C-alpha positions as CSV (number, residue, x, y, z in Angstrom):
1,M,119.1,243.6,-148.6
2,T,118.3,240.5,-150.7
3,R,114.9,238.8,-150.5
4,N,116.4,235.7,-149.0
5,L,118.2,237.6,-146.2
6,L,114.9,239.5,-145.5
7,Y,113.0,236.3,-145.0
8,R,115.7,234.9,-142.7
9,S,115.7,238.1,-140.6
10,L,111.9,238.0,-140.3
11,L,112.1,234.4,-139.2
12,V,114.5,235.3,-136.4
13,L,112.4,238.2,-135.3
14,G,109.2,236.0,-135.4
15,A,110.8,233.2,-133.4
16,T,112.0,235.7,-130.8
17,L,108.6,237.3,-130.5
18,A,106.9,233.9,-130.2
19,A,109.4,233.0,-127.4
20,L,108.6,236.2,-125.5
21,L,104.8,235.5,-125.8
22,Y,105.3,232.0,-124.4
23,L,107.2,233.4,-121.5
24,V,104.7,236.1,-120.5
25,P,102.5,233.7,-118.4
26,T,105.6,232.7,-116.4
27,V,106.5,236.3,-115.7
28,V,103.0,237.7,-115.4
29,R,100.8,235.5,-113.2
30,S,97.5,237.4,-113.6
31,L,96.7,237.5,-117.3
32,P,93.6,239.2,-118.8
33,S,90.8,237.0,-120.2
34,W,91.4,238.2,-123.7
35,W,95.0,236.9,-123.6
36,R,94.0,233.4,-122.5
37,S,91.4,233.2,-125.3
38,F,94.0,233.1,-128.1
39,L,97.5,233.5,-126.7
40,P,99.7,231.1,-124.8
41,D,98.7,230.9,-121.1
42,Q,100.8,228.0,-119.8
43,A,103.6,229.0,-117.4
44,I,106.8,227.0,-116.9
45,R,106.2,224.1,-114.5
46,L,108.6,223.7,-111.7
47,G,109.6,220.3,-110.4
48,L,109.4,218.8,-106.9
49,D,112.9,220.0,-106.1
50,L,112.1,223.6,-107.0
51,Q,108.5,224.3,-105.8
52,G,108.2,221.7,-103.0
53,G,105.7,218.8,-102.7
54,M,105.6,215.1,-101.9
55,H,107.8,212.2,-102.7
56,L,106.4,208.7,-102.0
57,V,107.5,205.2,-102.7
58,L,104.5,202.8,-102.6
59,E,105.0,199.1,-102.1
60,V,102.3,196.9,-103.6
61,Q,101.4,193.9,-101.4
62,T,101.5,191.3,-104.2
63,E,101.0,188.5,-101.7
64,K,97.6,189.9,-100.8
65,A,96.8,190.1,-104.6
66,L,97.5,186.4,-104.7
67,E,95.2,185.7,-101.8
68,F,92.4,187.7,-103.4
69,S,92.9,185.8,-106.7
70,V,92.9,182.4,-104.9
71,D,89.8,183.3,-103.0
72,R,88.0,184.1,-106.2
73,S,89.2,180.9,-107.8
74,A,88.0,178.9,-104.7
75,E,84.5,180.5,-105.1
76,D,84.4,179.8,-108.8
77,L,85.6,176.2,-108.3
78,K,82.9,175.6,-105.7
79,R,80.2,176.8,-108.2
80,E,81.7,174.6,-111.0
81,L,81.7,171.5,-108.7
82,Q,78.1,172.1,-107.8
83,S,77.1,172.5,-111.4
84,A,78.9,169.3,-112.2
85,R,77.1,167.6,-109.3
86,V,80.4,166.6,-107.6
87,A,79.9,166.0,-103.9
88,V,82.4,168.0,-101.8
89,G,82.4,169.0,-98.1
90,G,84.1,172.3,-98.5
91,V,86.4,174.4,-100.7
92,S,88.8,176.9,-99.1
93,R,92.1,178.7,-99.6
94,D,95.2,177.3,-97.9
95,G,97.8,180.0,-97.5
96,S,98.2,182.4,-100.5
97,R,98.9,179.8,-103.2
98,A,96.7,176.8,-102.7
99,I,93.1,175.6,-102.6
100,V,92.0,172.7,-100.3
101,I,88.9,170.6,-101.2
102,D,87.4,168.2,-98.6
103,L,85.5,165.3,-100.2
104,A,81.9,164.6,-99.1
105,E,80.7,161.1,-98.4
106,G,80.6,159.3,-101.7
107,G,82.6,161.9,-103.5
108,K,85.4,160.8,-105.8
109,A,88.8,162.5,-106.1
110,E,88.9,161.7,-109.9
111,D,85.7,163.7,-110.5
112,V,87.1,166.8,-108.7
113,A,90.4,166.5,-110.5
114,G,88.6,166.2,-113.8
115,V,86.7,169.5,-113.2
116,V,89.9,171.3,-112.1
117,K,91.9,170.0,-115.1
118,D,89.2,171.0,-117.6
119,R,88.2,174.4,-116.2
120,F,91.1,175.6,-114.0
121,P,94.3,175.0,-116.0
122,T,96.3,177.3,-113.7
123,L,95.9,174.9,-110.7
124,Q,98.1,171.8,-110.2
125,R,97.3,168.9,-107.9
126,V,99.7,168.1,-105.1
127,T,99.6,164.6,-103.6
128,A,102.5,164.7,-101.1
129,D,101.5,165.0,-97.4
130,V,97.8,165.3,-98.2
131,P,95.5,163.2,-95.9
132,A,92.8,160.9,-97.3
133,G,89.6,162.5,-98.2
134,R,91.2,165.8,-99.1
135,L,92.7,167.3,-102.3
136,R,95.1,170.1,-102.6
137,F,95.8,172.2,-105.6
138,V,98.4,174.9,-106.0
139,V,98.7,177.8,-108.4
140,T,101.3,177.4,-111.1
141,A,104.5,179.4,-110.9
142,K,103.7,181.1,-114.2
143,E,100.2,182.2,-113.0
144,I,101.7,183.5,-109.7
145,E,104.1,185.7,-111.7
146,R,101.3,186.9,-113.9
147,I,99.0,187.8,-111.0
148,Q,101.8,189.7,-109.2
149,E,102.8,191.5,-112.4
150,F,99.2,192.5,-113.1
151,A,98.8,193.7,-109.5
152,V,101.7,196.1,-109.8
153,E,100.7,197.3,-113.3
154,Q,97.0,197.8,-112.3
155,S,98.0,199.6,-109.1
156,L,100.2,201.9,-111.2
157,E,97.3,202.7,-113.5
158,T,94.9,203.1,-110.6
159,V,97.2,205.5,-108.7
160,R,97.8,207.5,-111.9
161,N,94.0,207.8,-112.5
162,R,93.4,209.0,-108.9
163,I,96.2,211.6,-109.0
164,D,95.0,212.9,-112.4
165,Q,91.7,213.7,-110.7
166,L,93.5,215.7,-108.0
167,G,94.3,218.3,-110.6
168,L,98.0,218.5,-109.8
169,S,100.5,219.8,-112.5
170,E,103.1,217.4,-113.9
171,P,103.0,214.6,-111.3
172,L,105.5,211.8,-111.7
173,I,104.1,208.3,-111.4
174,Q,106.3,205.4,-112.5
175,R,107.3,201.9,-111.6
176,S,110.3,201.4,-109.3
177,G,111.7,197.9,-108.9
178,S,109.6,194.8,-109.1
179,D,106.8,195.7,-106.7
180,S,107.1,199.5,-105.9
181,I,105.7,202.7,-107.4
182,L,107.4,206.0,-107.3
183,V,105.1,209.0,-106.9
184,Q,106.2,212.7,-106.9
185,L,103.6,215.4,-106.5
186,P,105.0,218.9,-107.1
187,G,103.1,221.7,-105.4
188,E,100.9,219.3,-103.2
189,T,99.9,221.3,-100.2
190,D,97.8,218.7,-98.3
191,P,99.9,215.6,-98.0
192,D,97.5,213.8,-95.7
193,R,94.7,214.0,-98.2
194,A,96.9,212.9,-101.0
195,K,98.1,209.9,-99.1
196,S,94.6,208.9,-98.2
197,I,93.3,209.1,-101.8
198,I,96.4,207.3,-103.2
199,G,96.5,204.5,-100.6
200,K,92.8,203.7,-100.2
201,T,92.2,200.2,-101.5
202,A,88.6,201.2,-102.4
203,I,87.3,197.6,-102.5
204,L,83.5,198.2,-102.8
205,E,81.3,195.2,-101.9
206,F,77.5,194.6,-101.6
207,K,76.6,192.1,-98.9
208,L,73.4,191.1,-97.1
209,L,73.0,191.4,-93.4
210,A,72.7,188.1,-91.7
211,E,69.1,187.5,-90.4
212,N,69.4,184.1,-88.7
213,K,72.1,185.2,-86.2
214,S,72.3,187.9,-83.5
215,V,75.1,190.4,-83.7
216,E,75.0,190.7,-79.9
217,S,75.8,187.0,-79.5
218,A,78.7,187.3,-81.9
219,L,80.1,190.3,-80.0
220,G,80.1,188.4,-76.7
221,G,79.9,191.6,-74.7
222,E,82.7,193.4,-76.6
223,D,82.2,196.7,-78.5
224,P,85.0,196.6,-81.1
225,C,83.7,199.6,-83.1
226,R,84.7,201.9,-80.2
227,L,88.2,200.6,-80.1
228,R,91.2,201.7,-82.1
229,D,93.5,199.6,-84.3
230,P,95.0,197.1,-83.7
231,E,92.6,196.3,-80.8
232,R,89.6,196.9,-83.1
233,G,90.8,194.4,-85.7
234,Q,91.5,191.7,-83.0
235,S,88.1,192.2,-81.4
236,L,86.4,192.0,-84.8
237,A,88.3,188.8,-85.6
238,R,87.1,187.2,-82.4
239,A,83.5,188.3,-83.1
240,T,83.7,186.9,-86.6
241,A,84.9,183.6,-85.2
242,R,82.0,183.4,-82.8
243,A,79.5,184.3,-85.6
244,G,80.5,181.0,-87.4
245,A,81.2,180.0,-91.0
246,G,79.7,182.2,-93.7
247,S,79.4,185.3,-91.5
248,E,81.5,188.2,-90.5
249,V,81.3,191.3,-88.2
250,L,82.2,194.7,-89.6
251,C,81.8,198.2,-88.2
252,G,79.8,201.1,-89.5
253,M,78.2,204.4,-88.4
254,E,74.6,204.9,-87.4
255,T,72.7,208.2,-87.0
256,E,70.6,208.6,-83.9
257,P,67.1,209.7,-84.8
258,L,66.6,212.1,-82.0
259,S,70.0,213.8,-81.7
260,G,71.1,213.4,-85.3
261,R,74.6,212.4,-84.1
262,S,76.6,209.5,-85.6
263,R,77.8,206.6,-83.5
264,P,79.8,203.5,-84.3
265,I,77.8,200.3,-84.6
266,A,78.7,196.6,-85.4
267,H,76.9,194.8,-88.2
268,L,76.7,191.0,-88.7
269,L,76.9,190.3,-92.5
270,E,76.9,187.3,-94.7
271,K,80.4,186.7,-95.9
272,K,79.4,186.2,-99.5
273,T,80.0,189.2,-101.8
274,L,77.0,189.7,-104.2
275,M,78.5,192.6,-106.2
276,T,81.8,194.5,-106.3
277,G,82.9,197.9,-107.4
278,E,84.1,196.5,-110.7
279,V,80.6,197.1,-112.2
280,I,80.6,200.9,-111.3
281,A,80.4,203.1,-114.4
282,D,80.4,206.5,-112.5
283,A,80.2,208.0,-109.1
284,R,79.1,211.6,-108.2
285,P,78.5,213.5,-105.0
286,R,75.2,215.2,-104.4
287,P,73.6,217.0,-101.4
288,D,71.5,215.0,-99.0
289,S,68.0,216.4,-99.0
290,N,67.3,215.0,-95.6
291,V,70.3,216.3,-93.8
292,P,71.4,219.9,-94.5
293,G,75.1,220.2,-95.2
294,N,75.5,216.4,-95.6
295,Y,76.4,214.8,-99.0
296,L,75.7,211.4,-100.6
297,V,77.6,209.5,-103.2
298,E,75.5,208.4,-106.1
299,L,76.7,205.3,-108.0
300,S,75.8,204.4,-111.6
301,F,76.4,200.8,-112.8
302,N,77.4,199.6,-116.2
303,A,75.0,197.3,-118.1
304,R,76.2,194.1,-116.4
305,G,76.1,195.8,-113.0
306,A,72.6,197.1,-113.6
307,N,71.3,193.6,-114.4
308,L,73.1,192.2,-111.3
309,F,71.7,194.9,-109.0
310,E,68.2,194.4,-110.3
311,D,68.4,190.7,-109.9
312,L,69.9,191.0,-106.4
313,T,67.2,193.4,-105.2
314,A,64.4,191.3,-106.7
315,K,65.5,188.2,-104.9
316,N,66.0,189.9,-101.5
317,V,63.0,192.3,-101.0
318,G,62.6,193.0,-97.3
319,R,66.3,192.3,-96.4
320,R,69.0,194.8,-95.6
321,L,71.8,195.3,-98.1
322,A,75.1,196.6,-96.8
323,I,77.4,198.8,-98.9
324,V,80.9,198.0,-97.7
325,L,84.0,200.0,-98.7
326,D,87.4,198.7,-97.4
327,N,85.7,196.5,-94.7
328,T,83.6,199.5,-93.4
329,V,79.8,199.5,-93.6
330,Y,78.8,202.9,-95.0
331,S,75.1,202.2,-95.2
332,A,72.7,199.2,-94.9
333,P,69.3,200.2,-96.3
334,R,66.4,197.8,-96.5
335,I,65.4,196.7,-99.9
336,Q,61.7,197.7,-100.4
337,E,61.3,196.6,-104.0
338,R,63.1,195.5,-107.1
339,I,65.4,198.4,-108.1
340,A,66.0,198.9,-111.9
341,G,67.9,201.6,-113.7
342,G,71.4,200.7,-112.4
343,R,71.7,203.3,-109.6
344,A,72.6,203.1,-105.9
345,V,73.5,205.6,-103.2
346,I,76.2,205.5,-100.5
347,T,75.0,207.5,-97.4
348,G,77.2,208.6,-94.5
349,S,78.4,211.6,-92.7
350,F,80.2,213.1,-95.7
351,D,81.0,216.8,-96.2
352,I,81.6,217.9,-99.8
353,R,85.3,217.2,-99.6
354,D,84.9,213.7,-98.2
355,A,82.3,212.9,-100.9
356,R,84.5,214.2,-103.7
357,D,87.5,212.1,-102.4
358,L,85.3,209.0,-102.3
359,T,84.1,209.5,-105.8
360,I,87.7,209.9,-107.0
361,V,88.7,206.5,-105.7
362,L,85.5,204.9,-106.9
363,R,85.8,206.3,-110.4
364,A,89.5,205.4,-110.7
365,G,88.8,201.8,-109.6
366,A,89.9,199.7,-106.7
367,L,93.5,198.8,-106.1
368,P,94.0,195.1,-106.9
369,A,96.1,194.8,-103.7
370,P,96.8,197.0,-100.7
371,V,99.7,199.5,-101.0
372,T,101.9,200.7,-98.1
373,I,104.1,203.8,-98.0
374,A,107.6,202.5,-97.9
375,E,109.3,205.9,-98.2
376,E,107.9,209.4,-97.7
377,R,109.6,212.8,-98.1
378,T,108.1,216.2,-98.1
379,V,109.9,219.1,-99.8
380,G,108.9,222.4,-98.3
381,P,108.5,225.6,-100.5
382,S,111.4,227.2,-98.6
383,L,113.7,224.4,-99.6
384,G,112.4,224.8,-103.2
385,R,113.2,228.5,-103.1
386,D,116.7,227.8,-101.9
387,S,117.2,225.3,-104.8
388,I,116.0,227.9,-107.3
389,R,118.4,230.5,-105.8
390,Q,121.3,228.1,-105.9
391,G,120.5,227.0,-109.4
392,M,120.1,230.5,-110.7
393,L,123.4,231.4,-109.0
394,S,125.2,228.6,-110.8
395,F,123.5,229.7,-114.0
396,A,124.6,233.3,-113.6
397,V,128.2,232.5,-112.7
398,G,128.5,230.1,-115.7
399,S,126.9,232.6,-118.0
400,V,129.1,235.5,-116.9
401,L,132.3,233.5,-117.3
402,V,131.4,232.3,-120.8
403,I,130.3,235.7,-121.9
404,L,133.5,237.4,-120.7
405,F,135.7,234.8,-122.3
406,M,133.9,235.0,-125.7
407,A,133.9,238.8,-125.7
408,V,137.6,239.1,-124.8
409,Y,138.9,236.3,-127.1
410,Y,136.8,236.9,-130.2
411,R,136.0,240.6,-129.8
412,G,133.0,241.6,-132.0
413,A,132.3,238.0,-133.1
414,G,132.4,237.0,-129.5
415,V,129.8,239.6,-128.5
416,L,127.6,238.4,-131.3
417,A,128.0,234.8,-129.9
418,D,127.0,236.1,-126.5
419,A,123.9,237.7,-127.9
420,A,123.0,234.4,-129.6
421,L,123.6,232.6,-126.3
422,L,121.1,234.8,-124.4
423,I,118.6,234.3,-127.2
424,N,119.2,230.6,-126.9
425,V,118.3,230.6,-123.2
426,L,115.2,232.6,-124.1
427,Y,114.2,229.9,-126.7
428,M,114.9,227.1,-124.2
429,L,112.7,228.5,-121.5
430,A,110.0,229.2,-124.1
431,G,110.3,225.6,-125.3
432,L,109.7,224.4,-121.7
433,A,106.5,226.4,-121.5
434,A,105.3,225.5,-125.0
435,F,105.7,221.7,-124.5
436,G,104.4,221.8,-120.9
437,A,107.7,220.3,-119.7
438,T,108.9,220.6,-116.1
439,L,112.0,222.6,-115.0
440,T,113.9,220.8,-112.3
441,L,117.2,221.4,-110.6
442,P,119.0,218.9,-112.9
443,G,117.2,220.7,-115.7
444,I,119.0,223.9,-114.8
445,A,122.2,221.9,-115.0
446,G,121.1,220.9,-118.5
447,I,120.7,224.6,-119.5
448,V,124.2,225.4,-118.2
449,L,125.6,222.5,-120.2
450,T,123.7,223.6,-123.3
451,M,125.3,227.0,-123.0
452,G,128.7,225.4,-123.2
453,I,127.7,223.4,-126.3
454,A,126.3,226.5,-127.9
455,V,129.5,228.4,-127.3
456,D,131.5,225.4,-128.7
457,A,129.5,225.8,-132.0
458,N,130.4,229.5,-132.2
459,V,134.0,228.7,-131.4
460,L,134.1,226.3,-134.4
461,I,132.6,228.9,-136.7
462,N,134.8,231.7,-135.5
463,E,138.0,229.7,-135.8
464,R,137.1,228.7,-139.4
465,I,136.4,232.4,-140.3
466,R,139.8,233.2,-138.8
467,E,141.6,230.6,-140.9
468,E,139.8,231.8,-144.1
469,T,140.7,235.4,-143.3
470,R,144.4,234.5,-142.8
471,L,144.4,232.9,-146.2
472,G,143.5,236.4,-147.7
473,K,139.9,235.8,-148.6
474,T,137.4,238.6,-148.7
475,V,135.1,239.1,-145.7
476,R,132.1,237.6,-147.5
477,A,134.1,234.5,-148.7
478,A,135.6,234.0,-145.3
479,V,132.2,234.1,-143.5
480,D,130.6,231.8,-146.1
481,A,133.4,229.3,-145.9
482,G,133.6,229.5,-142.1
483,Y,129.9,228.6,-141.7
484,E,129.9,225.9,-144.4
485,R,132.9,224.1,-143.2
486,A,131.9,224.2,-139.5
487,F,128.4,223.0,-140.2
488,P,129.1,219.3,-140.6
489,A,131.0,219.1,-137.2
490,I,128.2,221.1,-135.5
491,I,125.5,218.8,-136.8
492,D,127.4,215.6,-135.9
493,T,128.0,216.7,-132.3
494,H,124.5,217.9,-131.8
495,V,122.8,214.9,-133.3
496,T,124.8,212.4,-131.3
497,T,124.2,214.4,-128.1
498,F,120.5,214.7,-128.9
499,L,120.2,210.9,-129.3
500,S,122.0,210.4,-126.0
501,G,119.4,212.8,-124.4
502,L,116.5,210.8,-125.9
503,I,118.0,207.6,-124.3
504,L,118.3,209.4,-120.9
505,F,114.7,210.6,-121.2
506,Q,113.4,207.2,-122.1
507,F,115.1,205.1,-119.5
508,G,116.1,207.6,-116.8
509,S,114.4,208.3,-113.5
510,G,112.8,211.7,-112.6
511,P,116.0,213.8,-112.1
512,V,117.7,212.3,-115.1
513,K,114.6,213.0,-117.2
514,G,114.6,216.7,-116.1
515,F,118.2,217.0,-117.3
516,A,117.4,215.3,-120.6
517,V,114.4,217.5,-121.3
518,T,116.4,220.8,-121.2
519,L,119.4,219.2,-122.9
520,C,117.3,218.0,-125.9
521,I,115.4,221.3,-126.2
522,G,118.6,223.3,-125.9
523,L,120.4,221.3,-128.6
524,V,117.6,222.2,-131.1
525,T,117.6,225.9,-130.2
526,T,121.4,225.9,-130.2
527,I,121.6,225.0,-133.9
528,F,119.1,227.7,-134.7
529,T,120.8,230.5,-132.7
530,A,124.5,229.6,-132.9
531,Y,124.4,228.8,-136.7
532,F,121.3,230.4,-138.2
533,C,120.9,233.6,-136.1
534,T,124.6,234.6,-136.1
535,R,124.8,233.9,-139.8
536,V,121.9,236.3,-140.5
537,W,123.7,239.1,-138.5
538,H,127.0,238.5,-140.3
539,D,125.2,238.6,-143.7
540,I,123.5,241.9,-142.8
541,R,126.8,243.4,-141.9
542,V,128.5,242.1,-145.0
543,Q,125.7,242.7,-147.6
544,V,124.0,245.8,-146.1
545,H,126.8,247.6,-144.2
546,K,129.6,246.5,-146.6
547,I,132.1,245.9,-143.8
548,R,135.7,245.4,-144.9
549,A,136.9,243.3,-141.9
550,V,135.4,241.0,-139.3
551,S,136.2,241.8,-135.7
552,I,137.3,238.4,-134.7
């Protein structure tokens, strides 16, 4: 055996051994610790259609994102007008796209318009159907489009961050349409928890409790916190209206000192938000030393947040500060002194799981707009097993038919092609494990298709060898000419198909990507097995065993 042939044979053996090592974690679920320390330990991941899980389509409420943005602009505009000493009676949002400004006595419309033009270029003044003493500004169409686009993109990133912290393998999170997000969670066993974490808006706000008003007078004899939605929301809206401008009524939980039980309670808060969750740097659960079995959520602020919190507590010593998450008051401690260091604590009746879920949404950030579940499907493990069984059946039937045809039509060369075909499947599965790719039902279809492509390469080679043999060439010359003349056609077809697979992977949806992954991996392994591996075997028989004829 020549040195070149020896090296090629060792390469085939080494590649086959590496493929077997990569497939061991898929076949053997319980691996020893020494294996995991230096050998491959990642099994083939199964997609949603094979192992079960959740399929969600989330719809981002972009209109709410507009409302939030206009509310912030209204607050900023009010501060700018005060700084510029422009007298106005009030600044408020009108709908989801406009801001209305009421002039105070002696106020001039030109002064207001000047401030808006200089500092709020995304607002345009509307003069039609606007009464005297009032100015109306609308958000420009370009800014509306930007806000809505940002809301969807930011929601996509936030949902992805939250799901990453759930520890699921190979989730699919991608944009679907103009305002929707597709989420697939293979292997998710607790759909209610996943939906709660994904859909929680997680708008964290710090507000002061109102001191100059009574919550009882605002409630008017109602007890909204003991009601269920939508009655609770309607009752809270009535209480907020009775509380007057600048105040709102929200629900929370209070622990009774004697029994230790939690009960719902209404809080009267100042509507102004002093801080938001945007300044949170980290959130972690920790045990509550005062209540055994209970947990707290400790917040750490960034540099800006630490300064804001220190200034806030310094100016409001003696007052109660409410920590509000998604319009629910989690705690309202009294500020005893200025608090430096950039830390705060959210208390509540949390077990370890609730505390961890809350830290996930706080660390991942708040959604810029609420999301609703527009479509939900749950694929059970039994359905996944049926899909695997059907996919493997189609794979087995296709394989048997191809193997029988090659063995009957090409005899010895056909059996060699069949062996290369089986090694090709081994390499494909090992490639899925090595790259951490996901095997789906369309992916199994991609494997079956790749088998046909692999056989086609061997058909080209075998037919070329037949032609050269009919011309009276020696076995070695016929084999060399067959491989050399078939190679350009094999490369052309595989490269063009590979590029098509890349396009499918880049622009396709989940099932299409699953097909493209196995197709692209299979095309690479096909060139190696159908051309390189079979060539090595032919060369061994010609050069070592000195055969006089090829069984073809």
